[in-house]
C-alpha positions as CSV (number, residue, x, y, z in Angstrom):
1,M,-13.7,33.6,52.5
2,R,-15.1,35.5,49.7
3,Y,-11.9,35.2,47.7
4,S,-11.6,31.5,48.3
5,F,-15.1,31.0,47.0
6,I,-14.3,32.9,43.8
7,I,-11.1,30.9,43.3
8,I,-13.0,27.6,43.8
9,L,-15.7,28.8,41.4
10,L,-13.0,29.8,38.8
11,L,-11.3,26.4,39.1
12,A,-14.6,24.6,38.7
13,L,-15.5,26.6,35.6
14,S,-12.1,26.0,34.0
15,F,-12.6,22.3,34.3
16,L,-16.0,22.5,32.6
17,G,-14.3,23.7,29.4
18,C,-12.1,20.6,29.2
19,E,-12.8,17.8,26.7
20,R,-11.4,14.3,26.4
21,D,-8.3,14.1,24.2
22,D,-8.9,13.4,20.6
23,I,-6.6,10.5,19.7
24,C,-7.0,8.5,16.6
25,S,-7.0,4.8,17.6
26,N,-4.7,2.3,15.8
27,D,-7.9,0.3,15.1
28,T,-9.4,3.1,13.1
29,E,-9.3,2.4,9.3
30,T,-7.3,5.1,7.5
31,T,-6.2,5.3,3.9
32,P,-6.2,1.7,2.6
33,K,-3.5,-0.1,0.7
34,L,-4.2,-2.0,-2.6
35,I,-4.3,-5.8,-2.0
36,I,-3.0,-8.0,-4.8
37,K,-3.0,-11.8,-4.6
38,F,-0.9,-14.0,-6.9
39,Y,-2.3,-17.1,-8.7
40,D,-1.1,-19.8,-11.0
41,V,-1.7,-18.8,-14.6
42,T,-1.8,-22.5,-15.7
43,N,-4.9,-23.0,-13.5
44,P,-6.8,-19.6,-13.6
45,N,-10.2,-21.1,-12.6
46,T,-9.1,-22.1,-9.1
47,D,-8.7,-19.9,-6.0
48,E,-5.4,-21.5,-5.1
49,S,-2.7,-18.9,-4.6
50,L,0.9,-19.3,-5.8
51,D,3.9,-17.7,-4.1
52,V,6.2,-15.3,-6.0
53,T,9.8,-16.1,-5.0
54,N,12.4,-13.5,-4.3
55,L,9.9,-10.7,-4.8
56,V,10.9,-7.1,-4.5
57,V,8.4,-4.2,-4.8
58,Q,9.8,-0.7,-5.6
59,G,8.3,2.5,-6.7
60,V,9.2,3.6,-10.2
61,D,11.9,6.3,-10.1
62,N,12.4,5.6,-6.4
63,D,15.6,4.0,-5.0
64,E,13.8,2.7,-1.9
65,V,12.3,-0.7,-1.8
66,L,9.0,-1.1,0.1
67,S,10.2,-2.4,3.5
68,D,7.8,-5.4,3.7
69,Y,8.7,-6.6,0.2
70,D,12.5,-6.7,0.0
71,I,13.3,-10.2,-1.3
72,V,10.4,-12.2,0.0
73,A,8.3,-15.2,-1.0
74,T,4.7,-14.3,-0.7
75,D,1.3,-15.0,-2.3
76,S,0.0,-11.4,-1.7
77,I,1.1,-7.8,-1.3
78,A,-0.5,-4.7,0.2
79,I,0.9,-1.6,-1.5
80,P,0.2,2.1,-0.8
81,L,-1.2,4.3,-3.5
82,K,-0.4,8.0,-3.9
83,T,-3.0,10.4,-2.3
84,T,-1.8,13.4,-4.3
85,D,-1.9,12.0,-7.8
86,N,-4.2,9.8,-9.9
87,T,-1.5,7.3,-10.8
88,T,1.1,5.2,-9.0
89,Q,3.7,3.0,-10.7
90,Y,5.6,0.1,-9.2
91,S,8.3,-2.3,-10.4
92,L,7.7,-5.8,-9.3
93,Y,10.8,-8.1,-9.5
94,E,10.5,-11.8,-9.6
95,E,13.6,-13.8,-8.7
96,Y,15.4,-10.6,-7.6
97,V,19.1,-10.9,-7.0
98,L,21.6,-8.0,-6.4
99,N,24.9,-9.1,-8.0
100,D,27.8,-7.3,-6.4
101,N,30.1,-8.3,-9.3
102,D,32.5,-10.0,-7.0
103,T,33.3,-6.6,-5.4
104,P,31.4,-6.6,-2.1
105,D,33.0,-3.3,-0.9
106,D,32.2,-1.4,-4.1
107,D,28.5,-0.6,-4.6
108,S,29.1,1.3,-7.8
109,D,29.3,-1.8,-10.0
110,D,26.3,-3.7,-8.5
111,Y,23.5,-4.7,-10.7
112,V,20.1,-6.4,-10.4
113,T,19.2,-9.6,-12.0
114,G,15.6,-10.9,-12.1
115,N,12.5,-10.3,-14.1
116,E,11.1,-6.8,-13.7
117,D,7.5,-6.0,-14.6
118,I,6.2,-2.4,-14.3
119,I,2.6,-1.8,-13.4
120,T,0.7,1.5,-13.6
121,I,-2.3,1.9,-11.3
122,T,-4.8,4.6,-12.2
123,Y,-7.7,5.7,-10.0
124,E,-10.0,8.5,-8.9
125,L,-9.4,10.0,-5.4
126,E,-12.2,10.6,-2.9
127,E,-11.6,12.0,0.6
128,V,-13.9,10.5,3.3
129,Y,-14.3,12.0,6.8
130,V,-13.3,9.6,9.5
131,S,-13.5,11.6,12.8
132,R,-12.2,14.8,14.3
133,A,-9.2,12.9,15.7
134,C,-8.3,11.0,12.6
135,G,-9.4,13.6,10.0
136,Y,-9.9,12.3,6.5
137,K,-8.9,9.2,4.7
138,T,-8.5,8.7,0.9
139,V,-10.5,6.0,-0.9
140,Y,-9.8,5.1,-4.5
141,R,-12.5,4.6,-7.1
142,N,-12.5,3.1,-10.6
143,V,-9.1,1.5,-10.0
144,S,-7.4,-0.2,-12.9
145,I,-3.9,-1.7,-13.4
146,N,-2.0,-1.8,-16.7
147,L,1.1,-3.9,-17.2
148,E,3.9,-2.5,-19.3
149,A,4.6,-5.0,-22.0
150,D,8.1,-6.3,-22.4
151,S,9.7,-9.4,-24.0
152,D,9.6,-11.4,-20.8
153,N,6.6,-10.5,-18.5
154,W,6.3,-12.8,-15.6
155,I,2.9,-11.4,-14.8
156,Q,0.7,-12.9,-17.5
157,L,-2.8,-11.8,-16.6
158,I,-4.4,-9.1,-14.3
159,R,-8.0,-9.3,-13.1
160,S,-9.9,-7.0,-10.8
161,V,-12.1,-8.6,-8.3
162,D,-15.1,-6.3,-9.1
163,D,-16.1,-4.2,-12.1
164,N,-15.4,-0.5,-11.3
165,Q,-13.0,-1.7,-8.6
166,S,-12.6,0.5,-5.6
167,V,-10.2,0.4,-2.7
168,E,-12.0,1.3,0.5
169,D,-10.4,-1.0,3.1
170,E,-7.8,-3.7,3.5
171,T,-10.0,-6.6,4.5
172,E,-10.1,-8.3,1.1
173,Q,-8.1,-8.5,-2.1
174,H,-8.7,-6.1,-4.9
175,F,-6.8,-7.6,-7.8
176,K,-5.6,-11.0,-9.0
177,F,-2.2,-11.4,-10.7
178,Y,-1.6,-14.6,-12.6
179,H,2.0,-15.7,-13.2
């Protein structure tokens, strides 16, 4: 009897030390993406968006295309920024076409046609505590975007939505690109 009382007491005490599992909910905001919306450069004073056709978004010096932006028509994009560096570069192709040079079985002679613009995004990093389960998220302060000039830029004008633009969430656009 005495031993069973001790065993029950030990079991009860062991359950008192338990906590609920810490699981980061999918609804919890984590590190946000940069939201860019595209507009008609011929009518910059309206809020009427304009699709970019056959858009491809790819990191500079990266062979992988962002999965959501592989030859699409869209009026906005949400792109991730680096959390370990103060700059991120992307190539944005308008009217992207991969020409297989009439040799579909040979990838070595494939080439891209379309208009490539390269943007460089600079920012300051700030880590913000979310919760014990989710840890920290990165927010971006003083975000600016520079367009690399070439002889045929399809992006004509870049405007931030706010002065000293920050990227803290994905609920609204951060930049306007006019093409």
